[in-house]
Z-matrix of the N, CA and C atoms (Angstrom, degrees):
N
C 1 1.455
C 2 1.517 1 108.59
N 3 1.327 2 116.37 1 133.65
C 4 1.457 3 119.83 2 178.14
C 5 1.527 4 109.12 3 -78.59
N 6 1.294 5 115.20 4 172.23
C 7 1.473 6 119.89 5 -178.64
C 8 1.525 7 109.34 6 -112.73
N 9 1.306 8 116.30 7 166.68
C 10 1.471 9 121.97 8 -178.67
C 11 1.521 10 111.48 9 -69.49
N 12 1.338 11 115.68 10 155.39
C 13 1.451 12 123.13 11 179.50
C 14 1.512 13 109.75 12 -136.86
N 15 1.316 14 115.97 13 141.79
C 16 1.483 15 121.14 14 177.69
C 17 1.535 16 109.94 15 -55.54
N 18 1.335 17 115.46 16 136.94
C 19 1.442 18 121.23 17 178.71
C 20 1.500 19 116.41 18 83.19
N 21 1.328 20 116.62 19 -10.41
C 22 1.465 21 122.17 20 -178.29
C 23 1.526 22 110.53 21 -102.77
N 24 1.327 23 115.31 22 156.14
C 25 1.461 24 120.31 23 176.74
C 26 1.520 25 110.31 24 -65.35
N 27 1.309 26 117.01 25 137.40
C 28 1.448 27 122.17 26 176.96
C 29 1.543 28 106.58 27 -85.56
N 30 1.332 29 117.57 28 127.91
C 31 1.456 30 119.65 29 179.69
C 32 1.549 31 110.30 30 -58.94
N 33 1.313 32 114.38 31 147.18
C 34 1.450 33 118.02 32 178.13
C 35 1.527 34 109.79 33 -63.37
N 36 1.309 35 114.69 34 146.56
C 37 1.449 36 120.95 35 174.87
C 38 1.510 37 109.11 36 -140.40
N 39 1.306 38 116.92 37 161.40
C 40 1.441 39 123.29 38 179.47
C 41 1.509 40 107.82 39 -140.81
N 42 1.338 41 116.84 40 124.00
C 43 1.470 42 121.17 41 -178.64
C 44 1.523 43 110.38 42 -138.43
N 45 1.339 44 116.45 43 148.24
C 46 1.466 45 119.63 44 174.43
C 47 1.510 46 110.49 45 -65.74
N 48 1.325 47 114.69 46 144.40
C 49 1.450 48 121.25 47 -174.36
C 50 1.524 49 111.12 48 -132.50
N 51 1.316 50 115.32 49 163.13
C 52 1.449 51 120.84 50 174.45
C 53 1.528 52 108.29 51 -59.08
N 54 1.293 53 115.46 52 156.25
C 55 1.460 54 121.44 53 -179.51
C 56 1.518 55 112.69 54 80.68
N 57 1.351 56 116.95 55 12.99
C 58 1.456 57 120.62 56 178.16
C 59 1.518 58 113.94 57 71.69
N 60 1.303 59 116.23 58 20.76
C 61 1.467 60 120.77 59 -177.80
C 62 1.528 61 110.75 60 -101.55
N 63 1.308 62 113.11 61 170.55
C 64 1.463 63 121.14 62 167.42
C 65 1.514 64 104.81 63 -122.99
N 66 1.321 65 116.00 64 131.12
C 67 1.476 66 120.10 65 179.25
C 68 1.503 67 107.70 66 -107.74
N 69 1.343 68 114.35 67 131.51
C 70 1.462 69 119.19 68 171.80
C 71 1.529 70 108.27 69 -127.89
N 72 1.315 71 115.55 70 145.81
C 73 1.463 72 121.79 71 -172.72
C 74 1.529 73 111.64 72 -62.75
N 75 1.313 74 117.17 73 -38.47
C 76 1.471 75 120.24 74 -177.99
C 77 1.515 76 111.97 75 -56.25
N 78 1.321 77 116.55 76 -38.53
C 79 1.484 78 120.75 77 -177.40
C 80 1.522 79 112.56 78 -69.68
N 81 1.332 80 116.70 79 -12.63
C 82 1.482 81 121.29 80 -179.03
C 83 1.539 82 112.85 81 -97.20
N 84 1.325 83 117.10 82 1.15
C 85 1.466 84 120.48 83 179.28
C 86 1.526 85 108.95 84 -54.18
N 87 1.314 86 116.05 85 142.47
C 88 1.452 87 121.01 86 -176.62
C 89 1.533 88 112.30 87 97.83
N 90 1.330 89 114.87 88 -14.52
C 91 1.470 90 120.00 89 175.54
C 92 1.533 91 107.93 90 -121.41
N 93 1.311 92 115.72 91 151.88
C 94 1.457 93 119.31 92 169.76
C 95 1.539 94 106.07 93 -76.81
N 96 1.317 95 114.48 94 153.19
C 97 1.472 96 119.58 95 -177.64
C 98 1.521 97 108.95 96 -132.50
N 99 1.322 98 115.51 97 127.71
C 100 1.462 99 121.37 98 171.84
C 101 1.538 100 105.96 99 -105.02
N 102 1.311 101 114.80 100 123.77
C 103 1.468 102 119.21 101 174.09
C 104 1.510 103 106.33 102 -114.21
N 105 1.322 104 115.16 103 117.45
C 106 1.454 105 118.57 104 177.34
C 107 1.528 106 110.14 105 -113.05
N 108 1.324 107 115.30 106 126.18
C 109 1.472 108 122.85 107 179.76
C 110 1.526 109 107.87 108 -96.01
N 111 1.295 110 115.30 109 134.47
C 112 1.465 111 119.57 110 179.94
C 113 1.525 112 108.41 111 -137.88
N 114 1.348 113 116.60 112 155.06
C 115 1.459 114 120.09 113 -173.41
C 116 1.544 115 116.30 114 -67.89
N 117 1.356 116 118.10 115 -49.92
C 118 1.466 117 118.83 116 -173.57
C 119 1.508 118 111.08 117 -155.48
N 120 1.350 119 115.18 118 144.06
C 121 1.454 120 121.42 119 174.54
C 122 1.532 121 110.89 120 -61.33
N 123 1.313 122 115.84 121 145.82
C 124 1.452 123 124.78 122 170.22
C 125 1.524 124 115.48 123 63.79
N 126 1.323 125 117.69 124 18.30
C 127 1.459 126 120.57 125 171.59
C 128 1.523 127 107.73 126 -91.43
N 129 1.339 128 118.57 127 157.75
C 130 1.478 129 119.00 128 -173.43
C 131 1.518 130 115.08 129 -56.19
N 132 1.341 131 117.90 130 -49.72
C 133 1.478 132 119.91 131 -179.37
C 134 1.496 133 113.07 132 -65.03
N 135 1.323 134 116.53 133 -40.84
C 136 1.466 135 120.69 134 -178.56
C 137 1.523 136 110.99 135 -69.33
N 138 1.320 137 116.60 136 -34.94
C 139 1.470 138 121.27 137 176.03
C 140 1.523 139 110.94 138 -65.82
N 141 1.338 140 116.11 139 -45.54
C 142 1.437 141 120.02 140 178.98
C 143 1.530 142 111.61 141 -61.51
N 144 1.324 143 115.61 142 -45.09
C 145 1.468 144 119.93 143 179.75
C 146 1.525 145 110.92 144 -60.63
N 147 1.346 146 117.19 145 -47.25
C 148 1.463 147 120.65 146 179.72
C 149 1.529 148 111.09 147 -61.67
N 150 1.321 149 116.68 148 -41.98
C 151 1.476 150 120.46 149 -179.61
C 152 1.523 151 110.74 150 -65.68
N 153 1.343 152 116.90 151 -37.73
C 154 1.461 153 120.14 152 177.89
C 155 1.534 154 111.36 153 -63.90
N 156 1.328 155 116.62 154 -43.83
C 157 1.469 156 119.15 155 176.94
C 158 1.533 157 109.45 156 -64.51
N 159 1.304 158 117.43 157 -39.60
C 160 1.466 159 121.27 158 -179.16
C 161 1.536 160 110.56 159 -62.55
N 162 1.345 161 116.84 160 -40.67
C 163 1.443 162 119.76 161 -178.30
C 164 1.518 163 113.14 162 -66.43
N 165 1.311 164 117.46 163 -23.02
C 166 1.466 165 122.79 164 179.92
C 167 1.533 166 111.94 165 -104.34
N 168 1.312 167 116.43 166 4.25
C 169 1.478 168 120.10 167 -173.07
C 170 1.511 169 114.33 168 -56.66
N 171 1.325 170 117.69 169 -43.50
C 172 1.473 171 120.72 170 -179.70
C 173 1.530 172 110.64 171 -59.49
N 174 1.308 173 117.72 172 -39.80
C 175 1.469 174 121.63 173 179.73
C 176 1.537 175 109.84 174 -67.68
N 177 1.330 176 116.92 175 -40.52
C 178 1.452 177 119.56 176 177.27
C 179 1.545 178 109.70 177 -63.29
N 180 1.301 179 116.66 178 -42.48
C 181 1.485 180 119.62 179 -179.05
C 182 1.526 181 110.64 180 -61.48
N 183 1.341 182 116.92 181 -42.07
C 184 1.466 183 119.92 182 178.47
C 185 1.538 184 111.05 183 -59.29
N 186 1.301 185 115.72 184 -26.99
C 187 1.482 186 122.06 185 179.21
C 188 1.528 187 110.87 186 -93.29
N 189 1.326 188 117.00 187 15.34
C 190 1.472 189 123.74 188 179.78
C 191 1.528 190 111.61 189 52.85
N 192 1.330 191 114.54 190 49.69
C 193 1.469 192 121.20 191 -179.42
C 194 1.513 193 109.86 192 -122.19
N 195 1.322 194 114.43 193 126.87
C 196 1.470 195 123.03 194 177.71
C 197 1.524 196 108.09 195 -94.24
N 198 1.324 197 116.44 196 135.52
C 199 1.476 198 121.16 197 176.38
C 200 1.520 199 108.01 198 -108.23
N 201 1.327 200 116.48 199 132.73
C 202 1.454 201 122.71 200 176.49
C 203 1.530 202 108.77 201 -131.29
N 204 1.315 203 116.49 202 124.39
C 205 1.455 204 121.56 203 174.28
C 206 1.531 205 108.55 204 -95.39
N 207 1.328 206 117.36 205 139.85
C 208 1.481 207 121.02 206 -177.66
C 209 1.521 208 109.59 207 -134.06
N 210 1.328 209 114.54 208 132.11
C 211 1.478 210 120.58 209 169.47
C 212 1.533 211 107.13 210 -147.63
N 213 1.320 212 115.52 211 175.87
C 214 1.445 213 121.43 212 179.94
C 215 1.528 214 112.37 213 -84.11
N 216 1.325 215 117.61 214 -0.72
C 217 1.474 216 121.51 215 -179.94
C 218 1.509 217 111.76 216 -64.66
N 219 1.331 218 116.37 217 159.63
C 220 1.458 219 122.28 218 179.79
C 221 1.501 220 111.11 219 -72.01
N 222 1.323 221 116.03 220 163.74
C 223 1.476 222 120.66 221 175.66
C 224 1.524 223 110.57 222 -62.43
N 225 1.337 224 117.84 223 -37.55
C 226 1.464 225 120.08 224 179.25
C 227 1.513 226 110.56 225 -61.26
N 228 1.302 227 117.27 226 -43.08
C 229 1.477 228 122.20 227 177.31
C 230 1.534 229 109.90 228 -63.86
N 231 1.326 230 116.86 229 -44.13
C 232 1.482 231 120.75 230 179.00
C 233 1.535 232 111.31 231 -61.69
N 234 1.319 233 116.72 232 -40.87
C 235 1.476 234 120.40 233 -178.92
C 236 1.532 235 109.39 234 -61.00
N 237 1.322 236 116.88 235 -45.31
C 238 1.479 237 120.79 236 -179.68
C 239 1.532 238 110.81 237 -64.39
N 240 1.324 239 115.94 238 -43.85
C 241 1.483 240 122.33 239 -179.04
C 242 1.517 241 109.31 240 -63.04
N 243 1.309 242 117.53 241 -47.58
C 244 1.462 243 122.46 242 -179.36
C 245 1.532 244 111.54 243 -62.23
N 246 1.339 245 115.36 244 -45.17
C 247 1.456 246 119.82 245 -178.37
C 248 1.534 247 111.50 246 -67.02
N 249 1.312 248 116.15 247 -43.70
C 250 1.477 249 120.34 248 -177.00
C 251 1.529 250 110.95 249 -58.91
N 252 1.338 251 116.74 250 -40.23
C 253 1.471 252 120.33 251 -175.16
C 254 1.527 253 112.25 252 -106.02
N 255 1.322 254 116.85 253 6.30
C 256 1.471 255 123.41 254 176.47
C 257 1.527 256 112.47 255 52.73
N 258 1.329 257 115.91 256 47.98
C 259 1.456 258 119.80 257 177.03
C 260 1.517 259 109.79 258 -67.69
N 261 1.321 260 118.25 259 130.02
C 262 1.475 261 121.25 260 -178.38
C 263 1.525 262 112.47 261 -88.95
N 264 1.307 263 117.54 262 12.26
C 265 1.476 264 122.99 263 179.85
C 266 1.519 265 108.69 264 -127.64
N 267 1.330 266 115.32 265 165.08
C 268 1.462 267 120.11 266 -177.64
C 269 1.519 268 113.03 267 -85.72
N 270 1.331 269 114.39 268 150.52
C 271 1.446 270 122.68 269 172.29
C 272 1.512 271 108.36 270 -111.30
N 273 1.308 272 117.34 271 132.80
C 274 1.460 273 122.16 272 -177.79
C 275 1.520 274 109.63 273 -104.75
N 276 1.342 275 115.16 274 139.21
C 277 1.468 276 121.58 275 179.43
C 278 1.526 277 109.07 276 -96.90
N 279 1.331 278 115.15 277 119.69
C 280 1.462 279 121.48 278 -179.03
C 281 1.521 280 109.61 279 -118.41
N 282 1.339 281 114.67 280 57.26
C 283 1.463 282 120.64 281 -176.28
C 284 1.524 283 115.32 282 -58.68
N 285 1.329 284 117.29 283 -30.63
C 286 1.474 285 119.23 284 179.24
C 287 1.533 286 112.74 285 -96.05
N 288 1.344 287 115.82 286 6.80
C 289 1.484 288 124.21 287 174.05
C 290 1.518 289 114.51 288 64.79
N 291 1.325 290 118.46 289 20.55
C 292 1.455 291 120.53 290 -178.34
C 293 1.527 292 110.08 291 -61.79
N 294 1.341 293 118.04 292 -50.20
C 295 1.451 294 121.23 293 -179.78
C 296 1.531 295 111.71 294 -69.47
N 297 1.324 296 115.39 295 -39.56
C 298 1.476 297 120.30 296 177.73
C 299 1.525 298 110.32 297 -57.09
N 300 1.321 299 117.44 298 -41.68
C 301 1.474 300 121.42 299 -179.34
C 302 1.534 301 111.06 300 -72.97
N 303 1.353 302 117.09 301 -37.83
C 304 1.460 303 119.28 302 176.29
C 305 1.525 304 111.79 303 -58.57
N 306 1.342 305 115.03 304 -40.61
C 307 1.473 306 119.10 305 179.91
C 308 1.539 307 112.15 306 -92.69
N 309 1.318 308 117.18 307 4.04
C 310 1.460 309 123.24 308 174.84
C 311 1.550 310 112.61 309 54.68
N 312 1.330 311 115.53 310 53.91
C 313 1.451 312 119.99 311 -178.67
C 314 1.535 313 113.91 312 -110.43
N 315 1.327 314 117.70 313 1.59
C 316 1.452 315 120.44 314 178.00
C 317 1.541 316 107.53 315 -85.17
N 318 1.303 317 115.14 316 123.94
C 319 1.457 318 121.13 317 -175.95
C 320 1.529 319 109.71 318 -135.25
N 321 1.318 320 115.52 319 155.42
C 322 1.454 321 121.44 320 174.70
C 323 1.525 322 107.75 321 -77.33
N 324 1.311 323 115.07 322 131.17
C 325 1.470 324 121.41 323 179.55
C 326 1.528 325 108.30 324 -129.81
N 327 1.285 326 116.38 325 163.76
C 328 1.458 327 120.74 326 174.24
C 329 1.501 328 109.10 327 -112.57
N 330 1.352 329 116.03 328 120.85
C 331 1.455 330 121.51 329 177.85
C 332 1.522 331 107.44 330 -124.92
N 333 1.313 332 115.45 331 122.53
C 334 1.477 333 120.38 332 178.41
C 335 1.519 334 110.77 333 54.03
N 336 1.334 335 116.75 334 37.36
C 337 1.453 336 122.19 335 176.30
C 338 1.526 337 114.42 336 82.41
N 339 1.319 338 118.05 337 -0.47
C 340 1.482 339 120.84 338 -179.36
C 341 1.534 340 109.13 339 -111.06
N 342 1.323 341 115.15 340 145.12
C 343 1.464 342 121.51 341 175.87
C 344 1.533 343 108.50 342 -81.44
N 345 1.330 344 116.30 343 128.26
C 346 1.464 345 121.81 344 178.08
C 347 1.530 346 108.25 345 -136.61
N 348 1.315 347 116.30 346 158.49
C 349 1.453 348 120.57 347 173.19
C 350 1.526 349 107.55 348 -95.41
N 351 1.317 350 115.99 349 129.84
C 352 1.461 351 120.00 350 -178.76
C 353 1.503 352 110.92 351 -146.12
N 354 1.327 353 115.05 352 172.63
C 355 1.467 354 121.64 353 179.97
C 356 1.529 355 109.89 354 -81.14
N 357 1.318 356 116.08 355 125.35
C 358 1.455 357 121.42 356 173.08
C 359 1.521 358 108.42 357 -83.94
N 360 1.304 359 116.70 358 123.78
C 361 1.468 360 121.06 359 -178.37
C 362 1.535 361 109.43 360 -55.48
N 363 1.330 362 116.75 361 115.37
C 364 1.455 363 122.36 362 -174.76
C 365 1.519 364 109.54 363 -147.72
N 366 1.347 365 116.11 364 152.38
C 367 1.452 366 120.60 365 -179.23
C 368 1.537 367 108.83 366 -136.03
N 369 1.336 368 114.39 367 145.01
C 370 1.454 369 120.94 368 -177.43
C 371 1.514 370 110.35 369 -133.35
N 372 1.328 371 115.39 370 141.99
C 373 1.462 372 121.68 371 179.77
C 374 1.533 373 107.89 372 -115.31
N 375 1.332 374 115.34 373 121.02
C 376 1.457 375 122.65 374 178.98
C 377 1.525 376 106.79 375 -110.56
N 378 1.334 377 114.33 376 134.68
C 379 1.473 378 118.24 377 -178.16
C 380 1.542 379 110.99 378 -79.71
N 381 1.314 380 117.27 379 177.14
C 382 1.461 381 122.70 380 -175.28
C 383 1.537 382 113.08 381 -65.40
N 384 1.327 383 116.34 382 -18.63
C 385 1.482 384 120.12 383 177.35
C 386 1.511 385 111.83 384 -93.11
N 387 1.334 386 118.56 385 -1.68
C 388 1.454 387 120.97 386 178.15
C 389 1.510 388 115.92 387 93.51
N 390 1.343 389 116.99 388 13.48
C 391 1.464 390 121.27 389 179.80
C 392 1.520 391 110.61 390 -97.50
N 393 1.327 392 116.47 391 143.30
C 394 1.458 393 122.04 392 178.30
C 395 1.524 394 108.56 393 -72.74
N 396 1.332 395 117.44 394 118.53
C 397 1.444 396 123.10 395 -178.04
C 398 1.531 397 115.34 396 -107.32
N 399 1.327 398 115.96 397 -18.44
C 400 1.464 399 118.74 398 178.96
C 401 1.508 400 110.91 399 -160.55
N 402 1.325 401 115.46 400 149.22
C 403 1.449 402 120.82 401 174.40
C 404 1.513 403 110.38 402 -141.69
N 405 1.314 404 115.84 403 138.21
C 406 1.447 405 123.25 404 179.25
C 407 1.521 406 105.93 405 -127.25
N 408 1.311 407 117.09 406 119.14
C 409 1.462 408 121.91 407 -178.29
C 410 1.528 409 109.35 408 -115.76
N 411 1.317 410 115.33 409 160.29
C 412 1.469 411 121.70 410 -176.53
C 413 1.509 412 110.36 411 49.78
N 414 1.321 413 115.54 412 49.51
C 415 1.458 414 123.44 413 -173.33
C 416 1.533 415 110.94 414 -65.72
N 417 1.317 416 114.07 415 137.39
C 418 1.448 417 121.82 416 167.86
C 419 1.526 418 105.20 417 -96.13
N 420 1.321 419 117.59 418 128.73
C 421 1.465 420 121.78 419 -171.87
C 422 1.523 421 113.05 420 -61.35
N 423 1.328 422 116.64 421 -46.94
C 424 1.454 423 120.07 422 -173.30
C 425 1.542 424 111.74 423 -58.78
N 426 1.315 425 114.75 424 120.21
C 427 1.462 426 120.31 425 177.12
C 428 1.527 427 115.30 426 82.01
N 429 1.339 428 116.90 427 -2.96
C 430 1.457 429 119.46 428 -174.19
C 431 1.510 430 113.18 429 -65.92
N 432 1.336 431 118.71 430 -45.24
C 433 1.456 432 121.36 431 -179.17
C 434 1.538 433 110.69 432 -60.15
N 435 1.322 434 116.75 433 -40.58
C 436 1.482 435 121.03 434 178.20
C 437 1.514 436 111.08 435 -64.98
N 438 1.332 437 116.47 436 -37.18
C 439 1.461 438 121.92 437 176.11
C 440 1.529 439 110.30 438 -60.77
N 441 1.329 440 116.55 439 -43.07
C 442 1.462 441 121.08 440 179.62
C 443 1.516 442 110.28 441 -67.44
N 444 1.316 443 117.15 442 -37.96
C 445 1.477 444 119.58 443 178.20
C 446 1.521 445 108.65 444 -62.06
N 447 1.318 446 118.68 445 -43.81
C 448 1.472 447 121.42 446 177.83
C 449 1.513 448 111.87 447 -61.39
N 450 1.341 449 116.50 448 -37.72
C 451 1.450 450 120.98 449 177.90
C 452 1.522 451 111.59 450 -65.22
N 453 1.324 452 117.31 451 -39.46
C 454 1.464 453 121.73 452 179.51
C 455 1.537 454 108.46 453 -69.73
N 456 1.313 455 117.78 454 -37.73
C 457 1.480 456 121.94 455 -178.02
C 458 1.508 457 111.56 456 -71.86
N 459 1.342 458 119.39 457 -26.29
C 460 1.445 459 122.68 458 -176.71
C 461 1.538 460 110.24 459 -64.69
N 462 1.334 461 115.10 460 143.97
C 463 1.498 462 119.27 461 -179.59
C 464 1.529 463 111.17 462 -66.77
């Protein structure tokens, strides 16, 4: 499977989501879409990132922008994470890494001295026509949601 490229249409995808839904990209046409990939539910950085997006959610909505968080965690884990922090957006479960591989966010990491494959914190902006307009890789959490808001607001 090839990966996404700036300026090109993002292939349609369909993933299970919190709230018992299935989200597919085609159904979101007409809205901008932010997809942020994060390593694990309920970890400090991932919690901060989710809370930052949540705090700006109303502004993103006014700009017709949908926010979707994605990790390899189960839907049950996502439901608890979303409820605990009252995220107003959906979290998608990518247990088989299909979306992670499409966006090329699986990277080798070192944890406790061992090499493991994990999700590299990354965010992507898709325009209302379904084309990839921006990508941010190796994201630093602090200020990232505000940076994305500025990108969405830019002409």
